[in-house]
N, C-alpha and C positions, 0 to 999 in steps of 0.2 A: 759234519754238522757246522752250520754257519749261524752266528748270532746276527739277527737283523732287527730293524726298527720300523715303526709305524707303516710306511708306505710300501712295504715289501721290497725295499731296496736292500741289496745284500751288503753286509758289513763284515769285515774280517777282524774287527777289534770291538772292544766294549765301549768305545768312545761315542759320544753324541747320543746317548740314551737318556737324556736329561728329563724326559717326560715321565719316567718311571714305568714305562711300558716295555716289558721284555718279551721277546718272541724267539722262537727257534724255527728255522726253515729246515725241514727234514729232507731226506734224499728224494722223496716222492713229490717234493715241491709244495707240501702242505704246511701252512703256517699254524703253529700251535702256541697259544698264549701260555706263558709260564706264570707271570704274576704282574699285577699292577699295584704299585705302591703310591698311596696318597702322601701328600706333603708331611702330614703329622706322623705317619708311619715311618717316613724317611728320617725324621728327627729322632724318633724313638730308636731306630736302628743305629743312627749316628752315636747316640749317647750310650746305649747298652750293648751294642753289637761288637763282635770281634771276628777275625777271619775264620774261626772255626764254627761251622754250622751247629754242631752238637752243643758246644758251649753257649752259643747265642740262644738256642732253644731253652737250655737250662736257666740261663739268666732271665730271659723273658718270663718264664714260668714263675720264678721267685719274685720278679718285679711286679707281675700282675697281682700277686697275693698281697704285696706290701703297699701298693699305690693307694692313695686316698682321693686323688682328683679323678672324678668319674670319666671325664673326656679323655684324659691321657691314659687312663686304665683301659678304656674301650679301644683306643688306638694300639696299645701294647698287646692286648688280647687278640685283636684282629691281625696284627703282624705275626704273632706267635702261631695263630691258626694257618696263616699263609705259609710260614716256614715249615710247619708240620707236613704240608703237602709236598714240599720240595725235597727231592731225594738225592740230588747230585751236589756234592761239595763244590765242584768247580763252578757250576752255575751260580751258586750262592756267593762264591768269592767274587765273581764278576759283578754281581749286584751290589755287594758290600763295597767293593772298590769304587764303583761309580757313585754310590751315595756318599761315601767319604770325600771323594773329589768334589762333587757338586756342592755339598753343604759346607765343606771346609772353607771354600772360597767365600760363601755367604756369611759364615760366622765371623771370619776375620774382618769382613766389611761392616759387620754390625747389623745385618739384615735379619738375622734370626736371633731370637731371645735365648 
């Protein structure tokens, strides 16, 4: 299994997946979309996520109940639903690491509130 990005170019690492589009190229050369994360969903994952998929699902469930801002609540619920469909801990870890790397640089520069 090889993780690839948008133009079906093969990638052997999780780098350069900055658009939030994650794909898997199966042995039969079919591209299957895993998940697409919007910018706001990435921010929610950055704040409330952790390397463990199960713990992130639990946190997002609690956060969705406690949030009062309707836009952020919708983004958190959308992310929680996408993570509910994800079954592989390793895939989630690659997504989490990429989001942390991408948004970590932006937060330290002051581009993200």
